[in-house]
PASEBA-1860 file (N, C-alpha, C; in nm, 3 decimals):
! residues 255
1> MIDAHIHA> 11.794/7.739/11.291/11.820/7.875/11.338/11.810/7.934/11.379 ~ 11.859/8.093/11.313/11.858/8.214/11.408/11.872/8.324/11.327 ~ 11.708/8.402/11.358/11.750/8.528/11.272/11.809/8.636/11.375 ~ 11.900/8.684/11.316/11.971/8.778/11.426/11.940/8.892/11.464 ~ 11.831/8.960/11.342/11.761/9.104/11.379/11.661/9.088/11.267 ~ 11.559/9.183/11.429/11.418/9.113/11.357/11.332/9.268/11.417 ~ 11.219/9.366/11.394/11.143/9.429/11.430/11.049/9.317/11.475 ~ 10.994/9.275/11.603/10.887/9.191/11.551/10.734/9.252/11.541
9> DCRPYEDF> 10.787/9.368/11.643/10.654/9.519/11.635/10.605/9.513/11.494 ~ 10.657/9.516/11.423/10.553/9.552/11.288/10.562/9.461/11.195 ~ 10.578/9.334/11.251/10.487/9.194/11.181/10.386/9.156/11.206 ~ 10.356/9.094/11.118/10.182/9.029/11.178/10.189/8.876/11.276 ~ 10.148/8.841/11.270/10.156/8.781/11.400/10.163/8.629/11.321 ~ 10.087/8.683/11.195/10.140/8.501/11.096/10.305/8.420/11.042 ~ 10.339/8.576/11.053/10.489/8.560/11.042/10.586/8.525/11.075 ~ 10.553/8.484/11.205/10.639/8.421/11.333/10.579/8.287/11.342
17> EHMAVAGI> 10.456/8.175/11.290/10.410/8.061/11.257/10.537/8.051/11.152 ~ 10.475/8.129/11.021/10.552/8.095/10.863/10.741/8.057/10.958 ~ 10.734/8.148/10.994/10.937/8.144/11.026/10.960/7.976/11.112 ~ 10.872/7.992/11.224/10.919/7.827/11.308/10.891/7.727/11.231 ~ 10.786/7.746/11.099/10.781/7.602/11.045/10.866/7.609/10.934 ~ 10.962/7.719/10.911/11.094/7.692/10.837/11.161/7.684/10.853 ~ 11.172/7.631/11.058/11.352/7.593/11.101/11.358/7.703/11.151 ~ 11.319/7.823/11.189/11.374/7.930/11.279/11.305/7.923/11.410
25> ESALTLAH> 11.429/7.895/11.495/11.398/7.827/11.620/11.351/7.988/11.740 ~ 11.466/8.106/11.692/11.501/8.170/11.743/11.526/8.317/11.631 ~ 11.473/8.440/11.735/11.556/8.572/11.675/11.518/8.702/11.783 ~ 11.581/8.736/11.763/11.651/8.913/11.829/11.565/9.022/11.763 ~ 11.491/9.064/11.837/11.385/9.153/11.740/11.480/9.285/11.846 ~ 11.508/9.367/11.772/11.557/9.548/11.885/11.457/9.636/11.797 ~ 11.507/9.726/11.897/11.397/9.882/11.942/11.451/9.990/11.780 ~ 11.385/10.036/11.784/11.391/10.103/11.602/11.277/10.217/11.633
33> DPMRMSTS> 11.247/10.262/11.511/11.172/10.348/11.494/11.037/10.319/11.392 ~ 10.953/10.308/11.530/10.837/10.227/11.373/10.685/10.343/11.395 ~ 10.750/10.460/11.462/10.664/10.580/11.450/10.722/10.718/11.498 ~ 10.629/10.868/11.460/10.713/10.909/11.477/10.723/10.896/11.637 ~ 10.903/10.946/11.698/10.910/10.929/11.845/10.968/11.011/11.894 ~ 10.843/11.094/11.957/10.841/11.255/11.979/10.877/11.277/12.120 ~ 10.840/11.174/12.221/10.933/11.200/12.351/10.943/11.108/12.426 ~ 10.989/11.116/12.501/11.049/10.953/12.553/10.922/10.868/12.635
41> DVVLDHFY> 10.840/10.928/12.625/10.795/10.851/12.669/10.666/10.699/12.595 ~ 10.651/10.794/12.452/10.660/10.736/12.362/10.808/10.569/12.293 ~ 10.911/10.610/12.365/11.088/10.531/12.317/10.974/10.425/12.401 ~ 11.012/10.513/12.559/10.964/10.380/12.699/10.877/10.251/12.674 ~ 10.788/10.286/12.564/10.629/10.252/12.564/10.666/10.133/12.414 ~ 10.741/10.198/12.361/10.799/10.055/12.262/10.883/10.012/12.265 ~ 10.975/10.060/12.364/11.035/9.915/12.485/10.915/9.795/12.530 ~ 10.860/9.872/12.653/10.758/9.762/12.719/10.606/9.715/12.622
49> RILENDFS> 10.626/9.764/12.470/10.547/9.674/12.352/10.633/9.537/12.291 ~ 10.809/9.540/12.290/10.848/9.443/12.246/10.910/9.344/12.342 ~ 10.911/9.395/12.495/10.910/9.264/12.619/10.783/9.212/12.634 ~ 10.621/9.330/12.635/10.556/9.239/12.699/10.442/9.149/12.590 ~ 10.455/9.225/12.500/10.304/9.200/12.314/10.425/9.092/12.227 ~ 10.504/9.129/12.149/10.583/9.030/12.066/10.650/8.951/12.127 ~ 10.648/8.893/12.246/10.743/8.814/12.289/10.630/8.632/12.308 ~ 10.495/8.731/12.372/10.418/8.638/12.417/10.354/8.589/12.187
57> RAKNNGLT> 10.373/8.662/12.148/10.257/8.679/11.975/10.404/8.568/11.920 ~ 10.548/8.560/11.993/10.624/8.490/11.925/10.627/8.380/11.933 ~ 10.603/8.346/12.108/10.610/8.202/12.143/10.465/8.161/12.191 ~ 10.381/8.178/12.160/10.251/8.153/12.096/10.243/8.077/11.936 ~ 10.370/8.073/11.862/10.387/8.059/11.748/10.461/7.957/11.743 ~ 10.554/7.929/11.860/10.696/7.854/11.865/10.828/7.950/11.787 ~ 10.836/8.023/11.811/10.956/8.076/11.775/10.978/8.183/11.946 ~ 11.113/8.154/11.964/11.162/8.262/12.098/11.234/8.377/12.075
65> LKAALGLH> 11.187/8.434/12.157/11.252/8.602/12.103/11.336/8.611/12.232 ~ 11.482/8.737/12.180/11.584/8.748/12.316/11.504/8.915/12.191 ~ 11.543/9.002/12.308/11.559/9.158/12.311/11.690/9.228/12.265 ~ 11.707/9.351/12.259/11.756/9.412/12.170/11.706/9.559/12.180 ~ 11.766/9.681/12.289/11.715/9.762/12.341/11.811/9.892/12.319 ~ 11.749/9.976/12.260/11.840/10.116/12.284/11.797/10.226/12.165 ~ 11.853/10.322/12.221/11.808/10.457/12.119/11.852/10.463/11.965 ~ 11.750/10.441/11.873/11.812/10.401/11.745/11.784/10.562/11.696
73> PRSICPDY> 11.946/10.575/11.637/11.928/10.750/11.608/11.842/10.819/11.544 ~ 11.767/10.750/11.472/11.588/10.788/11.417/11.511/10.782/11.520 ~ 11.490/10.768/11.630/11.432/10.773/11.803/11.540/10.837/11.855 ~ 11.563/10.945/11.783/11.670/11.016/11.931/11.515/11.208/11.979 ~ 11.478/11.179/12.041/11.323/11.245/12.055/11.396/11.380/12.144 ~ 11.299/11.467/12.170/11.383/11.641/12.196/11.393/11.560/12.336 ~ 11.360/11.485/12.454/11.408/11.452/12.603/11.473/11.281/12.598 ~ 11.538/11.288/12.531/11.606/11.153/12.496/11.655/11.115/12.649
81> ELVLENLP> 11.729/11.199/12.691/11.802/11.214/12.829/11.759/11.101/12.920 ~ 11.578/11.135/12.937/11.530/11.022/13.026/11.553/10.891/12.958 ~ 11.504/10.886/12.830/11.539/10.725/12.783/11.675/10.704/12.857 ~ 11.776/10.779/12.817/11.929/10.708/12.838/11.918/10.684/13.002 ~ 11.845/10.791/13.068/11.857/10.777/13.199/11.780/10.607/13.259 ~ 11.656/10.591/13.177/11.599/10.488/13.165/11.615/10.342/13.128 ~ 11.724/10.333/13.079/11.755/10.244/12.998/11.871/10.141/13.058 ~ 11.957/10.135/13.140/12.066/10.077/13.259/11.930/9.984/13.308
89> EFLELDEV> 11.819/10.049/13.304/11.710/9.936/13.394/11.676/9.826/13.310 ~ 11.657/9.852/13.199/11.578/9.748/13.056/11.678/9.673/13.040 ~ 11.784/9.680/13.036/11.917/9.600/13.008/12.016/9.517/13.092 ~ 11.925/9.493/13.214/11.901/9.434/13.363/11.795/9.329/13.337 ~ 11.719/9.331/13.249/11.620/9.202/13.208/11.707/9.100/13.142 ~ 11.639/8.996/13.210/11.716/8.892/13.154/11.699/8.854/13.053 ~ 11.559/8.926/12.956/11.497/8.884/12.799/11.597/8.981/12.778 ~ 11.669/9.074/12.784/11.758/9.170/12.692/11.943/9.159/12.652
97> VALGEVGL> 11.905/9.065/12.592/12.084/9.015/12.578/12.167/9.140/12.500 ~ 12.163/9.234/12.456/12.211/9.352/12.388/12.178/9.458/12.408 ~ 12.187/9.578/12.372/12.198/9.682/12.316/12.186/9.755/12.165 ~ 12.033/9.779/12.133/12.078/9.806/11.962/11.886/9.857/11.953 ~ 11.902/9.878/11.825/12.001/9.903/11.697/12.035/10.059/11.723 ~ 12.148/10.029/11.758/12.195/10.244/11.793/12.315/10.227/11.686 ~ 12.360/10.425/11.657/12.460/10.415/11.559/12.468/10.513/11.488 ~ 12.428/10.584/11.359/12.459/10.714/11.286/12.341/10.680/11.224
105> ENASELEK> 12.239/10.778/11.149/12.125/10.773/11.033/12.269/10.929/10.920 ~ 12.239/11.018/10.986/12.286/11.143/10.889/12.429/11.177/10.953 ~ 12.458/11.112/11.102/12.603/11.157/11.168/12.569/11.334/11.174 ~ 12.471/11.376/11.270/12.478/11.483/11.316/12.583/11.431/11.487 ~ 12.608/11.572/11.444/12.666/11.598/11.654/12.587/11.584/11.739 ~ 12.421/11.522/11.743/12.371/11.487/11.842/12.345/11.379/11.846 ~ 12.331/11.286/11.760/12.354/11.058/11.693/12.456/11.083/11.733 ~ 12.601/11.163/11.703/12.710/11.096/11.761/12.731/11.094/11.900
113> KVFKTQLL> 12.664/11.218/11.959/12.683/11.230/12.117/12.595/11.142/12.183 ~ 12.497/11.086/12.089/12.364/10.936/12.214/12.460/10.823/12.178 ~ 12.513/10.832/12.023/12.574/10.692/11.991/12.713/10.626/12.129 ~ 12.801/10.723/12.121/12.891/10.748/12.224/12.826/10.715/12.347 ~ 12.760/10.799/12.389/12.662/10.713/12.513/12.613/10.602/12.546 ~ 12.572/10.590/12.437/12.503/10.459/12.492/12.640/10.311/12.484 ~ 12.766/10.310/12.329/12.863/10.270/12.367/12.918/10.223/12.522 ~ 12.954/10.368/12.580/13.043/10.388/12.655/12.980/10.300/12.828
121> MAGEMEMK> 12.796/10.343/12.797/12.684/10.258/12.887/12.729/10.106/12.851 ~ 12.700/10.090/12.724/12.707/9.895/12.721/12.862/9.888/12.743 ~ 12.984/9.901/12.758/13.139/9.895/12.796/13.099/9.887/12.954 ~ 13.038/9.952/13.060/13.063/9.943/13.171/12.958/9.828/13.217 ~ 12.838/9.816/13.125/12.767/9.672/13.128/12.795/9.489/13.076 ~ 12.881/9.560/13.048/12.953/9.408/12.963/12.832/9.387/12.855 ~ 12.798/9.487/12.783/12.649/9.418/12.671/12.715/9.402/12.583 ~ 12.646/9.285/12.483/12.680/9.311/12.323/12.604/9.469/12.308
129> VSVHTPRS> 12.623/9.468/12.210/12.595/9.588/12.109/12.574/9.585/11.943 ~ 12.443/9.600/11.908/12.389/9.564/11.765/12.348/9.754/11.722 ~ 12.495/9.726/11.590/12.491/9.882/11.504/12.426/9.885/11.438 ~ 12.352/9.991/11.394/12.315/9.978/11.249/12.416/10.066/11.151 ~ 12.401/10.039/11.016/12.387/10.168/10.895/12.334/10.218/10.810 ~ 12.317/10.295/10.788/12.207/10.349/10.654/12.252/10.308/10.549 ~ 12.146/10.342/10.467/12.130/10.318/10.302/12.178/10.374/10.292 ~ 12.159/10.563/10.320/12.226/10.644/10.263/12.375/10.706/10.283
137> NKREITIE> 12.442/10.788/10.205/12.560/10.771/10.219/12.627/10.650/10.344 ~ 12.553/10.541/10.287/12.662/10.420/10.379/12.800/10.422/10.423 ~ 12.850/10.452/10.263/13.023/10.405/10.325/13.047/10.529/10.387 ~ 13.033/10.631/10.353/13.071/10.761/10.440/13.083/10.719/10.585 ~ 12.956/10.724/10.552/12.855/10.695/10.749/12.955/10.603/10.836 ~ 12.970/10.494/10.760/12.987/10.397/10.841/13.147/10.445/10.801 ~ 13.248/10.482/10.782/13.345/10.525/10.847/13.385/10.592/10.976 ~ 13.267/10.690/10.968/13.274/10.723/11.089/13.196/10.636/11.215
145> TLSIIKEN> 13.106/10.547/11.173/13.100/10.459/11.283/13.205/10.345/11.303 ~ 13.215/10.359/11.227/13.357/10.243/11.283/13.433/10.283/11.377 ~ 13.496/10.469/11.337/13.561/10.515/11.435/13.499/10.535/11.535 ~ 13.376/10.598/11.651/13.367/10.570/11.686/13.356/10.456/11.804 ~ 13.278/10.348/11.687/13.311/10.217/11.794/13.417/10.212/11.842 ~ 13.531/10.224/11.744/13.690/10.231/11.819/13.738/10.247/11.932 ~ 13.674/10.441/11.938/13.730/10.480/12.061/13.626/10.474/12.126 ~ 13.547/10.393/12.133/13.453/10.399/12.310/13.401/10.247/12.364
153> IDTSMVVV> 13.420/10.135/12.299/13.492/10.030/12.297/13.517/9.891/12.274 ~ 13.524/9.772/12.349/13.571/9.673/12.315/13.524/9.637/12.164 ~ 13.585/9.653/12.031/13.491/9.605/11.932/13.454/9.451/11.927 ~ 13.532/9.418/12.007/13.457/9.246/12.007/13.312/9.201/12.090 ~ 13.276/9.320/12.136/13.137/9.364/12.211/12.983/9.406/12.105 ~ 13.123/9.420/11.945/12.982/9.458/11.912/12.968/9.412/11.726 ~ 12.812/9.370/11.734/12.797/9.339/11.542/12.754/9.483/11.496 ~ 12.793/9.536/11.330/12.780/9.632/11.244/12.691/9.551/11.154
161> DHVDPSII> 12.595/9.570/11.143/12.471/9.547/11.052/12.462/9.624/10.910 ~ 12.378/9.527/10.824/12.324/9.595/10.711/12.453/9.577/10.626 ~ 12.529/9.449/10.681/12.712/9.487/10.597/12.699/9.449/10.441 ~ 12.708/9.468/10.360/12.716/9.472/10.246/12.833/9.477/10.068 ~ 12.788/9.487/9.974/12.904/9.501/9.899/12.997/9.686/9.892 ~ 12.874/9.758/9.962/12.941/9.857/9.913/13.071/9.916/10.082 ~ 13.078/9.831/10.140/13.157/9.825/10.292/13.185/9.722/10.311 ~ 13.179/9.615/10.259/13.275/9.503/10.332/13.418/9.497/10.350
169> DLMEDFEG> 13.449/9.629/10.289/13.612/9.619/10.283/13.651/9.736/10.402 ~ 13.562/9.774/10.456/13.583/9.858/10.572/13.655/9.794/10.698 ~ 13.557/9.610/10.657/13.512/9.553/10.806/13.662/9.477/10.795 ~ 13.792/9.448/10.732/13.891/9.398/10.683/13.978/9.512/10.824 ~ 13.957/9.597/10.936/14.071/9.608/11.032/13.983/9.621/11.108 ~ 13.808/9.531/11.136/13.722/9.551/11.231/13.704/9.413/11.300 ~ 13.725/9.413/11.411/13.752/9.277/11.507/13.611/9.252/11.566 ~ 13.474/9.258/11.519/13.372/9.295/11.604/13.313/9.160/11.455
177> MLGITVQP> 13.184/9.159/11.500/13.076/9.074/11.433/13.026/9.126/11.303 ~ 12.983/9.081/11.195/12.918/9.116/11.127/12.837/9.074/11.061 ~ 12.686/9.138/11.057/12.544/9.124/11.040/12.506/9.119/10.874 ~ 12.458/8.993/10.792/12.442/9.020/10.669/12.296/9.003/10.624 ~ 12.251/9.118/10.598/12.115/9.130/10.617/12.064/9.148/10.475 ~ 11.966/9.013/10.496/11.908/8.954/10.344/11.763/9.044/10.327 ~ 11.733/9.031/10.213/11.610/9.200/10.253/11.595/9.222/10.119 ~ 11.480/9.254/10.076/11.454/9.300/9.918/11.467/9.402/9.875
185> EKMTPQEA> 11.504/9.510/9.914/11.556/9.625/9.897/11.680/9.681/9.945 ~ 11.744/9.531/9.951/11.928/9.544/10.013/12.000/9.468/9.942 ~ 11.945/9.302/9.999/12.028/9.164/9.929/11.971/9.040/9.913 ~ 11.940/8.987/9.805/11.917/8.854/9.771/11.977/8.774/9.826 ~ 11.864/8.628/9.884/11.988/8.553/9.916/12.112/8.497/9.814 ~ 12.056/8.534/9.712/12.179/8.427/9.609/12.278/8.585/9.630 ~ 12.261/8.675/9.606/12.357/8.814/9.629/12.418/8.840/9.782 ~ 12.375/8.758/9.888/12.387/8.747/10.042/12.513/8.628/10.007
193> VELLDKTV> 12.506/8.495/9.964/12.522/8.436/9.944/12.729/8.427/9.848 ~ 12.679/8.534/9.717/12.830/8.524/9.656/12.887/8.615/9.699 ~ 12.833/8.708/9.856/12.908/8.811/9.896/13.008/8.736/9.989 ~ 12.888/8.676/10.083/12.988/8.541/10.164/13.067/8.474/10.083 ~ 13.084/8.456/9.973/13.204/8.365/9.877/13.320/8.451/9.885 ~ 13.267/8.484/9.837/13.401/8.585/9.820/13.510/8.656/9.970 ~ 13.392/8.644/10.107/13.440/8.701/10.205/13.509/8.594/10.244 ~ 13.465/8.502/10.312/13.397/8.408/10.436/13.522/8.425/10.465
201> EEYGPERF> 13.587/8.311/10.391/13.700/8.292/10.426/13.819/8.401/10.467 ~ 13.833/8.497/10.408/13.896/8.621/10.450/13.921/8.653/10.628 ~ 13.735/8.669/10.583/13.772/8.749/10.749/13.725/8.668/10.834 ~ 13.687/8.533/10.819/13.688/8.421/10.925/13.495/8.365/10.907 ~ 13.462/8.236/10.907/13.370/8.267/10.901/13.249/8.279/11.048 ~ 13.354/8.246/11.147/13.272/8.217/11.267/13.281/8.426/11.342 ~ 13.269/8.518/11.213/13.228/8.623/11.232/13.113/8.708/11.167 ~ 13.044/8.594/11.122/12.927/8.624/10.991/12.786/8.576/11.086
209> MLDSDISS> 12.676/8.670/11.049/12.560/8.576/11.109/12.472/8.611/11.006 ~ 12.350/8.616/10.978/12.244/8.607/10.887/12.141/8.666/10.978 ~ 12.024/8.866/10.905/11.937/8.838/10.959/11.841/8.910/10.802 ~ 11.740/8.875/10.874/11.624/8.988/10.766/11.579/9.116/10.822 ~ 11.626/9.121/10.921/11.578/9.302/10.933/11.418/9.316/10.883 ~ 11.358/9.202/10.935/11.204/9.225/10.876/11.129/9.323/11.001 ~ 11.044/9.423/10.915/11.013/9.558/10.957/10.868/9.594/10.904 ~ 10.864/9.783/10.893/10.760/9.788/10.795/10.823/9.825/10.676
217> SPSDPLSV> 10.939/9.797/10.606/10.976/9.806/10.487/10.987/9.681/10.386 ~ 10.974/9.657/10.277/10.992/9.527/10.214/11.043/9.423/10.268 ~ 10.975/9.319/10.325/11.107/9.266/10.367/11.042/9.077/10.387 ~ 11.128/9.016/10.356/11.125/8.850/10.372/11.106/8.727/10.505 ~ 11.053/8.701/10.579/11.007/8.696/10.690/11.099/8.550/10.675 ~ 11.118/8.480/10.565/11.226/8.373/10.474/11.341/8.435/10.494 ~ 11.359/8.530/10.509/11.490/8.529/10.416/11.614/8.429/10.444 ~ 11.642/8.423/10.564/11.742/8.349/10.643/11.708/8.182/10.590
225> PKTVHRMK> 11.581/8.133/10.619/11.634/8.009/10.553/11.644/7.973/10.383 ~ 11.525/8.135/10.309/11.601/8.099/10.191/11.792/8.137/10.131 ~ 11.812/8.180/10.233/12.008/8.214/10.228/12.056/8.075/10.230 ~ 12.020/8.015/10.343/12.101/7.855/10.356/12.036/7.789/10.286 ~ 11.907/7.775/10.247/11.862/7.668/10.105/12.031/7.697/9.988 ~ 12.019/7.882/9.973/12.109/7.870/9.843/12.294/7.808/9.876 ~ 12.260/7.803/10.047/12.417/7.817/10.045/12.401/7.659/9.986 ~ 12.342/7.557/10.051/12.347/7.421/9.959/12.355/7.410/9.915
233> LAGWEKIK> 12.273/7.491/9.807/12.246/7.436/9.644/12.388/7.463/9.656 ~ 12.502/7.583/9.670/12.599/7.599/9.621/12.774/7.512/9.682 ~ 12.714/7.425/9.789/12.787/7.324/9.822/12.863/7.366/9.965 ~ 12.782/7.422/10.034/12.868/7.507/10.126/12.887/7.382/10.261 ~ 12.982/7.402/10.353/13.037/7.226/10.437/12.864/7.277/10.520 ~ 12.883/7.157/10.572/12.743/7.226/10.648/12.701/7.251/10.756 ~ 12.890/7.273/10.844/12.911/7.362/10.958/12.905/7.506/10.952 ~ 12.917/7.547/10.824/12.998/7.666/10.819/12.845/7.715/10.767
241> IKMLSQDN> 12.728/7.641/10.710/12.599/7.703/10.710/12.577/7.737/10.832 ~ 12.604/7.607/10.944/12.574/7.621/11.113/12.583/7.764/11.167 ~ 12.717/7.748/11.171/12.808/7.888/11.219/12.738/7.979/11.183 ~ 12.719/8.004/11.078/12.616/8.183/11.001/12.495/8.178/11.067 ~ 12.445/8.085/11.083/12.277/8.072/11.062/12.224/8.056/11.217 ~ 12.265/8.025/11.280/12.250/7.957/11.458/12.454/7.999/11.495 ~ 12.468/7.904/11.519/12.581/7.893/11.651/12.695/8.039/11.614 ~ 12.668/8.128/11.545/12.770/8.279/11.589/12.665/8.330/11.654
249> ATNFYNL> 12.588/8.337/11.623/12.443/8.443/11.689/12.455/8.343/11.798 ~ 12.426/8.256/11.856/12.384/8.230/12.003/12.541/8.231/12.117 ~ 12.642/8.230/12.011/12.745/8.219/12.110/12.766/8.403/12.116 ~ 12.758/8.428/12.071/12.743/8.632/12.065/12.698/8.675/12.171 ~ 12.534/8.628/12.123/12.448/8.668/12.235/12.408/8.641/12.331 ~ 12.499/8.510/12.398/12.518/8.379/12.480/12.355/8.273/12.521 ~ 12.264/8.343/12.372/12.166/8.264/12.384/12.154/8.120/12.416
END
């Protein structure tokens, strides 16, 4: 199994062992806003922490990490231009397979500008992109997010994450990937399976990937295995379970 969206820097050492024991072989850890991102130095140190510290903590427990790095909408510091100037150098590293987590939180003009700039950068570098959708005003901001994506990058290069029942219908005309986040304050494993039961055939099983988004928020590092267990109990075909829990993320991120 692959957990396609985590924030390893927020998790204790023991979580990685628990994930590996439960059958998760690898995970994608993404840049976000673990503290007050007051300057570009803090953001860049966050990138270094992911690559230098978290990779080794996971590896020591049998879990392979890859990274997505980018300027999260809640991490836009006053001198954010310096982060964007240095970002291509990070994206060229072998350990980095995508640009992310990027997107809109409040849909301010600054957020839109930074989001567009990063999408164009990813397109030029042929990098995959992981896009955030917020908890508040989720539907309205997701509509704006999808519009910006379609205007600035090939949608097949993008996964829109934290897709839930409130926005799933917006994805009908979106040709990218869809991240299903199973997290205590977002969706339970059972709710995720119910959503997928209703949509997976219409949208195509090859477009979905499962993730836990474990972070400093209430989280469950075993939410992907628990969702897979629920899928098995619901009688899902093994090939479709494997697609959603491993193959789709592997193929999308070239893991």
